[in-house]
Structure formats: structure tokens, C-alpha cells
PLY file of the C-alpha trace (Angstrom):
ply
format ascii 1.0
element vertex 438
property float x
property float y
property float z
element edge 437
property int vertex1
property int vertex2
end_header
0.00 0.00 0.00
1.36 3.44 -0.95
2.03 5.77 1.95
0.25 9.12 2.23
2.58 12.03 1.55
2.50 14.67 4.33
4.19 18.03 4.95
4.17 19.36 8.52
4.18 23.13 9.09
5.02 24.77 12.42
7.25 27.53 13.76
7.92 25.33 16.80
10.49 22.54 16.27
9.22 20.50 19.23
5.67 20.75 17.94
6.74 19.37 14.54
8.14 16.29 16.27
5.00 15.93 18.38
2.77 15.96 15.30
5.09 13.56 13.48
4.71 11.07 16.34
0.93 11.13 15.86
1.31 9.63 12.37
1.77 5.88 11.94
4.98 5.31 9.99
3.59 2.41 7.98
0.76 4.61 6.63
2.30 8.09 6.25
5.50 9.44 4.69
6.81 12.77 5.99
8.20 14.51 2.93
9.22 17.69 4.71
8.91 20.24 7.50
8.76 24.01 7.34
7.59 27.18 9.02
4.87 29.44 7.62
7.14 31.53 5.40
7.63 31.71 1.65
9.90 28.65 1.83
6.94 26.52 2.92
4.88 27.42 -0.14
7.77 26.59 -2.49
8.39 23.29 -0.73
4.74 22.26 -0.92
4.51 23.15 -4.62
7.60 21.02 -5.37
6.71 18.06 -3.13
3.04 17.62 -4.08
1.86 16.40 -0.64
-1.58 14.92 -0.25
-1.91 16.43 3.23
-0.53 19.65 4.72
-0.67 19.65 8.53
-0.66 23.19 9.95
0.34 22.82 13.60
-0.27 25.54 16.20
-0.10 25.47 19.98
-2.53 27.82 21.74
-4.47 30.50 19.89
-4.22 30.32 16.10
-2.93 33.65 14.69
-4.52 35.27 11.64
-1.18 34.95 9.82
-1.70 31.18 9.65
-5.11 31.59 8.01
-3.65 34.14 5.58
-0.89 31.67 4.70
-3.41 28.88 4.04
-5.53 31.16 1.87
-2.48 32.13 -0.23
-1.30 28.52 -0.41
-4.59 27.18 -1.73
-4.52 29.64 -4.63
-1.41 27.84 -5.96
-1.90 24.26 -4.73
-4.99 22.39 -5.92
-4.38 18.79 -4.97
-3.32 19.11 -1.33
-5.70 18.97 1.64
-4.95 21.35 4.53
-5.64 20.18 8.10
-5.19 22.29 11.22
-3.77 20.54 14.31
-4.11 22.42 17.59
-4.64 21.97 21.33
-7.18 24.79 21.47
-10.27 23.67 19.50
-13.51 25.68 19.64
-16.66 26.02 17.54
-15.60 29.48 16.39
-12.19 28.15 15.33
-13.73 25.29 13.32
-16.08 27.68 11.51
-13.30 30.16 10.77
-10.99 27.40 9.51
-13.67 26.10 7.14
-14.06 29.59 5.69
-10.37 29.60 4.72
-10.51 26.17 3.04
-9.14 24.07 5.90
-10.82 20.65 5.65
-10.48 19.54 9.25
-9.42 20.79 12.69
-7.86 17.91 14.65
-6.80 17.68 18.30
-3.17 17.73 19.32
-3.70 16.20 22.75
-5.77 13.38 24.25
-5.55 11.31 21.06
-3.55 8.20 20.19
-1.49 7.84 17.00
-3.91 5.12 15.88
-6.95 7.38 16.35
-5.27 10.39 14.79
-4.06 8.43 11.74
-7.42 6.77 11.13
-9.28 10.06 11.37
-6.84 11.74 8.98
-7.17 8.87 6.48
-10.97 9.11 6.62
-10.93 12.86 5.93
-8.46 12.40 3.07
-10.57 9.65 1.49
-13.63 11.92 1.52
-11.62 14.77 0.01
-10.22 12.57 -2.75
-13.68 11.28 -3.58
-14.97 14.83 -3.81
-12.09 15.74 -6.13
-12.76 12.75 -8.37
-16.46 13.55 -8.55
-15.61 17.05 -9.75
-12.83 15.79 -12.07
-10.18 17.61 -10.02
-6.96 16.28 -8.67
-7.16 12.89 -10.33
-3.94 11.08 -9.48
-2.02 9.05 -12.02
0.04 6.07 -10.90
3.78 6.69 -11.04
5.54 5.33 -14.12
9.26 4.51 -14.00
10.84 4.68 -17.46
14.41 3.62 -18.12
16.57 4.64 -21.08
19.24 2.09 -21.98
21.72 1.37 -24.73
24.44 -1.26 -24.62
26.46 0.91 -26.99
27.84 4.41 -26.43
27.14 7.37 -28.69
23.55 6.49 -29.62
22.10 9.67 -28.07
20.42 7.81 -25.19
21.02 10.58 -22.64
19.80 13.26 -25.06
16.53 11.39 -25.56
16.13 10.75 -21.82
16.82 14.37 -20.84
14.50 15.85 -23.46
11.71 13.43 -22.57
11.99 14.30 -18.87
12.12 18.05 -19.52
9.10 18.03 -21.82
7.09 15.92 -19.37
7.83 18.51 -16.68
7.00 21.36 -19.05
3.61 19.73 -19.63
2.86 20.02 -15.91
3.86 16.49 -14.86
5.72 15.75 -11.62
9.02 14.34 -12.88
12.31 13.18 -11.35
15.29 12.45 -13.60
17.87 10.11 -12.05
21.31 9.83 -13.68
22.42 6.23 -13.08
25.39 6.39 -15.43
27.49 6.84 -12.29
30.93 6.95 -13.92
30.22 8.94 -17.09
26.86 10.64 -16.48
26.13 13.62 -18.76
22.73 14.71 -17.49
24.07 17.66 -15.46
25.97 19.03 -18.46
22.99 18.56 -20.79
20.86 20.66 -18.44
23.59 23.10 -17.37
22.68 22.05 -13.81
24.46 22.91 -10.57
26.17 19.70 -9.40
26.94 20.67 -5.82
25.32 17.42 -4.64
24.87 14.01 -6.23
23.43 10.58 -5.53
26.60 9.78 -3.56
25.81 12.51 -1.02
22.32 11.07 -0.66
23.36 7.49 0.08
26.08 8.63 2.51
23.92 11.06 4.47
23.35 10.12 8.11
19.65 10.85 7.79
19.27 7.94 5.40
17.39 7.76 2.12
14.15 9.70 2.65
12.05 11.80 0.32
13.20 14.91 2.16
16.85 14.03 1.59
16.15 13.13 -2.04
14.72 16.62 -2.51
17.61 18.21 -0.61
20.28 16.55 -2.74
18.51 16.97 -6.10
18.41 20.18 -8.15
15.54 22.06 -9.76
15.49 22.80 -13.48
13.64 25.79 -14.91
11.15 23.45 -16.62
9.97 22.17 -13.22
12.03 18.97 -13.50
13.93 17.66 -10.48
17.30 16.02 -11.15
19.42 13.71 -9.00
22.83 13.88 -10.64
25.64 11.37 -11.01
28.88 12.06 -9.07
31.47 14.37 -10.60
34.29 11.85 -10.23
34.10 8.32 -11.61
35.81 6.77 -8.56
32.89 7.86 -6.33
30.53 5.52 -8.19
31.56 2.58 -5.98
29.81 4.19 -2.99
26.41 3.64 -4.64
25.14 0.08 -4.38
22.15 -1.60 -6.03
19.99 -1.85 -2.86
20.31 1.92 -2.38
19.18 2.56 -5.96
16.17 0.30 -5.49
15.24 2.11 -2.27
15.58 5.54 -3.90
13.24 4.57 -6.74
10.68 3.02 -4.38
10.64 6.11 -2.15
10.17 8.39 -5.17
7.09 6.58 -6.46
4.39 8.21 -4.26
5.71 11.71 -5.00
6.16 11.76 -8.79
4.10 10.88 -11.86
7.21 9.95 -13.82
10.65 8.78 -12.72
13.09 8.81 -15.64
16.26 6.70 -15.36
19.26 7.39 -17.59
21.12 4.09 -17.22
24.69 3.04 -17.86
25.53 1.00 -20.97
27.11 -1.69 -18.78
25.14 -4.64 -17.43
26.16 -4.15 -13.79
24.14 -4.69 -10.60
22.80 -1.12 -10.64
21.63 -1.33 -14.26
19.92 -4.68 -13.65
18.22 -3.36 -10.49
17.06 -0.27 -12.37
15.64 -2.41 -15.19
13.73 -4.51 -12.68
12.25 -1.33 -11.16
11.01 0.03 -14.53
7.58 -0.26 -16.10
9.12 0.43 -19.52
12.67 0.28 -20.86
13.44 2.34 -23.98
16.42 0.88 -25.85
18.01 3.62 -27.96
20.03 2.63 -31.02
21.19 3.99 -34.39
20.91 2.41 -37.83
24.42 0.96 -38.10
25.73 -2.59 -37.99
27.31 -2.16 -34.55
24.01 -0.98 -33.07
22.18 -3.88 -34.68
24.63 -6.41 -33.24
24.56 -4.79 -29.78
20.76 -4.52 -29.77
20.45 -8.26 -30.36
22.93 -9.05 -27.58
21.28 -6.67 -25.09
17.83 -7.94 -25.96
18.91 -11.54 -25.27
20.39 -10.59 -21.89
17.27 -8.70 -20.81
15.15 -11.59 -22.04
17.08 -13.92 -19.74
16.45 -11.45 -16.90
12.70 -11.68 -17.65
12.51 -8.02 -18.72
11.52 -8.63 -22.37
7.93 -7.43 -21.99
9.14 -3.99 -20.88
11.35 -3.32 -23.91
10.63 -0.64 -26.52
13.02 0.16 -29.39
13.74 3.78 -30.31
15.80 4.45 -33.43
17.74 7.71 -33.02
19.74 9.72 -35.59
17.92 7.98 -38.43
19.27 8.45 -41.95
18.45 6.32 -44.95
21.14 3.72 -45.46
21.98 0.03 -45.63
20.63 -0.73 -42.13
16.92 0.00 -41.77
14.66 0.14 -38.69
12.87 -2.94 -40.00
16.12 -4.88 -39.55
15.86 -4.44 -35.78
12.33 -5.84 -35.87
13.43 -8.78 -38.00
16.37 -9.46 -35.70
14.51 -9.54 -32.35
10.84 -9.66 -33.32
10.00 -6.37 -31.58
8.25 -3.50 -33.37
9.98 -0.12 -33.44
8.35 2.22 -30.91
9.58 5.48 -32.42
12.05 6.83 -34.99
13.92 10.12 -34.45
15.51 11.63 -37.59
19.12 12.76 -37.68
19.61 16.41 -36.77
23.23 16.64 -35.70
23.48 20.42 -35.89
20.64 20.97 -33.42
21.77 18.16 -31.12
25.35 19.43 -30.80
24.26 23.04 -30.37
21.76 22.19 -27.61
24.21 20.00 -25.68
26.95 22.64 -25.85
24.56 25.29 -24.52
23.03 23.02 -21.89
19.56 23.66 -23.29
17.35 20.69 -24.32
16.04 20.86 -27.88
12.38 20.61 -26.77
12.84 24.02 -25.09
15.50 25.88 -27.04
14.59 24.73 -30.57
11.17 23.00 -30.41
10.43 23.50 -34.12
13.62 21.79 -35.29
13.47 18.26 -36.63
15.01 16.95 -33.38
12.91 19.10 -31.02
9.65 18.33 -32.82
10.21 14.56 -32.92
11.18 14.45 -29.24
8.02 16.35 -28.33
5.92 13.90 -30.34
7.67 10.98 -28.63
6.82 12.43 -25.21
3.23 13.09 -26.23
2.96 9.42 -27.15
4.31 8.40 -23.71
1.78 10.67 -21.96
-1.12 9.40 -24.04
-0.29 5.76 -23.28
0.16 6.43 -19.58
-2.93 8.54 -18.96
-5.20 7.17 -21.67
-5.90 10.75 -22.78
-4.92 11.57 -26.39
-2.67 14.60 -26.70
-3.78 17.28 -29.14
-1.15 17.76 -31.80
-0.21 21.12 -33.31
-2.16 21.98 -36.46
-0.24 21.43 -39.67
1.01 24.51 -41.49
-0.29 25.24 -44.96
2.06 23.84 -47.55
0.96 26.09 -50.47
1.97 29.69 -50.88
-0.34 32.37 -52.28
1.01 34.89 -54.79
-0.11 38.52 -55.29
-1.86 37.59 -58.52
-4.10 35.25 -56.58
-2.61 32.18 -58.15
-0.71 29.42 -56.41
2.75 28.16 -57.12
2.65 24.47 -57.89
5.55 22.52 -56.46
6.73 19.37 -58.27
4.98 16.26 -57.04
6.91 14.32 -54.43
6.50 10.96 -52.82
4.27 11.43 -49.78
5.82 10.62 -46.42
3.75 10.33 -43.27
4.81 12.63 -40.42
3.62 10.13 -37.83
6.56 8.27 -36.25
8.88 9.64 -38.95
8.51 6.68 -41.29
11.50 5.23 -42.94
11.35 6.28 -46.62
13.10 9.51 -47.50
11.49 12.14 -49.67
12.58 11.82 -53.26
10.89 13.38 -56.23
12.24 10.87 -58.70
11.95 13.49 -61.45
14.67 14.35 -63.95
15.30 17.86 -65.15
14.64 18.42 -68.84
17.29 20.35 -70.77
16.01 23.41 -72.69
15.42 23.01 -76.43
18.16 24.45 -78.63
16.97 27.36 -80.73
17.47 26.84 -84.44
19.64 29.31 -86.31
18.34 31.24 -89.37
20.54 29.13 -91.66
18.99 25.90 -90.27
15.48 27.36 -90.59
16.16 28.25 -94.23
0 1
1 2
2 3
3 4
4 5
5 6
6 7
7 8
8 9
9 10
10 11
11 12
12 13
13 14
14 15
15 16
16 17
17 18
18 19
19 20
20 21
21 22
22 23
23 24
24 25
25 26
26 27
27 28
28 29
29 30
30 31
31 32
32 33
33 34
34 35
35 36
36 37
37 38
38 39
39 40
40 41
41 42
42 43
43 44
44 45
45 46
46 47
47 48
48 49
49 50
50 51
51 52
52 53
53 54
54 55
55 56
56 57
57 58
58 59
59 60
60 61
61 62
62 63
63 64
64 65
65 66
66 67
67 68
68 69
69 70
70 71
71 72
72 73
73 74
74 75
75 76
76 77
77 78
78 79
79 80
80 81
81 82
82 83
83 84
84 85
85 86
86 87
87 88
88 89
89 90
90 91
91 92
92 93
93 94
94 95
95 96
96 97
97 98
98 99
99 100
100 101
101 102
102 103
103 104
104 105
105 106
106 107
107 108
108 109
109 110
110 111
111 112
112 113
113 114
114 115
115 116
116 117
117 118
118 119
119 120
120 121
121 122
122 123
123 124
124 125
125 126
126 127
127 128
128 129
129 130
130 131
131 132
132 133
133 134
134 135
135 136
136 137
137 138
138 139
139 140
140 141
141 142
142 143
143 144
144 145
145 146
146 147
147 148
148 149
149 150
150 151
151 152
152 153
153 154
154 155
155 156
156 157
157 158
158 159
159 160
160 161
161 162
162 163
163 164
164 165
165 166
166 167
167 168
168 169
169 170
170 171
171 172
172 173
173 174
174 175
175 176
176 177
177 178
178 179
179 180
180 181
181 182
182 183
183 184
184 185
185 186
186 187
187 188
188 189
189 190
190 191
191 192
192 193
193 194
194 195
195 196
196 197
197 198
198 199
199 200
200 201
201 202
202 203
203 204
204 205
205 206
206 207
207 208
208 209
209 210
210 211
211 212
212 213
213 214
214 215
215 216
216 217
217 218
218 219
219 220
220 221
221 222
222 223
223 224
224 225
225 226
226 227
227 228
228 229
229 230
230 231
231 232
232 233
233 234
234 235
235 236
236 237
237 238
238 239
239 240
240 241
241 242
242 243
243 244
244 245
245 246
246 247
247 248
248 249
249 250
250 251
251 252
252 253
253 254
254 255
255 256
256 257
257 258
258 259
259 260
260 261
261 262
262 263
263 264
264 265
265 266
266 267
267 268
268 269
269 270
270 271
271 272
272 273
273 274
274 275
275 276
276 277
277 278
278 279
279 280
280 281
281 282
282 283
283 284
284 285
285 286
286 287
287 288
288 289
289 290
290 291
291 292
292 293
293 294
294 295
295 296
296 297
297 298
298 299
299 300
300 301
301 302
302 303
303 304
304 305
305 306
306 307
307 308
308 309
309 310
310 311
311 312
312 313
313 314
314 315
315 316
316 317
317 318
318 319
319 320
320 321
321 322
322 323
323 324
324 325
325 326
326 327
327 328
328 329
329 330
330 331
331 332
332 333
333 334
334 335
335 336
336 337
337 338
338 339
339 340
340 341
341 342
342 343
343 344
344 345
345 346
346 347
347 348
348 349
349 350
350 351
351 352
352 353
353 354
354 355
355 356
356 357
357 358
358 359
359 360
360 361
361 362
362 363
363 364
364 365
365 366
366 367
367 368
368 369
369 370
370 371
371 372
372 373
373 374
374 375
375 376
376 377
377 378
378 379
379 380
380 381
381 382
382 383
383 384
384 385
385 386
386 387
387 388
388 389
389 390
390 391
391 392
392 393
393 394
394 395
395 396
396 397
397 398
398 399
399 400
400 401
401 402
402 403
403 404
404 405
405 406
406 407
407 408
408 409
409 410
410 411
411 412
412 413
413 414
414 415
415 416
416 417
417 418
418 419
419 420
420 421
421 422
422 423
423 424
424 425
425 426
426 427
427 428
428 429
429 430
430 431
431 432
432 433
433 434
434 435
435 436
436 437
């Protein structure tokens, strides 16, 4: 059973601990603590708690009600509960007027009673939200990006997918599990003060609060847990820690994106076992084809075959075709991304993902379409695509310029045939001289 995500607010440190002790650990996860300042609002927006417990000892000041009123203008899917030792009819009525769903006692109540009452109130609130089509929660989906061969553009696809998911309003965590050669931080121009190594070595253990403390925020709304700066630090991260990190993230994010190493080590295998889908990213060359077959066989032996999806990246028409991958392993191609080296190199050098810095480029557009497909399959809600631009140009005379007929190529999934007109240019007729005419 998934734990209920809770943030506890109080200006009194002892009171925070007292409220925490009223929550049964097997039913609730404390994602963070804060006072009633601006920091609290930012924390709640980033952590997406189901319950916000406002704790006050004695008379409740008007500043607390003002804070709740301001908070609820920005946060739609969190229920606010007031916990106090000074309950009165007037207080309950006033709290209801500010959007507080329940006033609960701080004293003379057992953790069992407090937890059960809070769960009951939350269940009623969630039912109300569902009835009004608000706050519908989507189960977390863990998606891994893997390639047994370097240079396929795996990290570029993973980073752009994560960024665009966040830009679409999804709660997303990107975890760089290429611990020796991770490039996610560079691709996002992210501050790498902390990494996954700091998280697993922290005395506080692996908690959602520590995960948030050691991850960084991207401007798109994405949260990123980076790989260590030095390759020798990778040995401090073990497979059980990675599994625990992913499991703790699940209640707090809609998508967890894993950029995995190309090596079949314990961490990669653990990550694959934690995924709902594994996107294998390859190019159309003979080395990719050989490696794809080998990696597919290994993952098949690990009973991960049903999770695999093939993505062909940097596609150019050549000897090796996407259909060859299907013929080799019997798995349909999930998506094809055309080659756009100029955009890819420029975006990586600037630390700006193509879906943000150049969304209309061939690379940016295809990566957005790929992410739209992922969202549609996860939520069951089709994503509205951008309307196609008109392909004919009007001239001042009112006529239209007719372009030579070309072989039609479907935009969906960037199908494999290139556009070729197949027409030959006719040479102009030679004008006869007067002597020849005579």
C-alpha cells in the first residue's frame, strides 16, 4: 500500500516532532517540515503532498489563516488540516471559511486514532475531487533509457523526454544512473553541488526529504538527481540503495526517468527490474544492430523482455533500416527520431534541451511527439497535436505556385522512406539558327 505524503508546518520545532509522532509510519511518509514563510509554499509546490498539517499550539494567529488562503490559490491537490490543542466552535467555523478541511486535536488522542481520522478525511476529500474531475492522481511510471552501446544519443533522448514531461505540468524526477560517465548535469547546465553519492552517505538515510535536498531544480519544473562528478565515487552507490531511492520516489512523482549506464552491472539490472518500460536507444548501423540483439537476449534472460521498446535515433536512410531491428529480435519499433546533428550538438553545448530551445527543429519536434505518445499511453488521454502549417503559398496575382509532385511521407513516427521526387530535369530546347530554318 502506498504511503500518504504529508508536509508538517510549524514555527515550533518540538511541535513538529510531536505531530510527526501522531502519524503511523507504515501509513504516512513525511516529505518535509517548514515554518509558515515563503519557503513553505515553495516546498509544498515542489513536493506535491496529499496532506498539509498546519500545527499551532494555543491560539491560532490570523497569519496562519492568511498563509493557508495564499497557499490554496497555488496548490490544488493538497488537503490542509489544522492541528491544535485549542479547539472551539468558532475556530472550526473560521478554519472552514479559509478552506481548511479539518481541525484535529493535538492532545488526548492516540497515533492510531489520529491516523485513522486523517485517512478518513483524506478519502472523503479525494472522492470529492474525483467527482468534480479535479486532482485525479495518475500512478507513477518509471521509465528507463538504456543502450548497450555508447554514442547512440540515449542521454539526449532521456533528458529531453523528462524536460518536456515537466514542461507539460507532470511531476518528474530524472535520475542519472550512469554513475561513472553521467552527462545529465551538463545537458541541463545544472548545478552539481550534490549528487546521488551525497544522498546514500547522508546520516539521515534515504528519505524523500533528503532526495529533494540533494537533487536540483530545473527551470522546466524537473527535479534532477545527478551522477557524481568523479568516476571513482561511483563505488559508494550500491544496487539496494538505488532500489530504495526509486521506491521512495514513487508516491511523489508521476514519472521517474532513469538514464542508465551502458554496462550490465548490478545497478543497471536493479534499475531495469524497477522500470515499467525500458526504452532501448540505437542507431541504424551494424554495430548498433549487433549490440541490440545481444542486449535484448540478456534482458530476455532477466525476464525483462515485456518492458522493452526500441527507439531508433539519428535515423538516416542507409543500408541498415529500422525494420532490420524488428526482424532481428521480433519487436516492433516504438519510435524513430531523424538525424539532426546540428541541433543536437548546439543544444548539448549550450546546456539547453532541444524541446525548449529549438522545439520546431526536426530533433525538437520529434522528441516532443515521442513524449506526447508516452503521456497518451500512460494517462489514456490523447494529446492534441499542433495543427499542420499550410504547404501552399499564395502569390499577389491570386494564383498558387505548384511545387513538383513528391513521394508522400507520413509525419507520424517519422517513417522510414526519405522524400525523393524521382523526377529528372529536362534540358532546354536548342533554338534553331536562321541558316537551319532556311
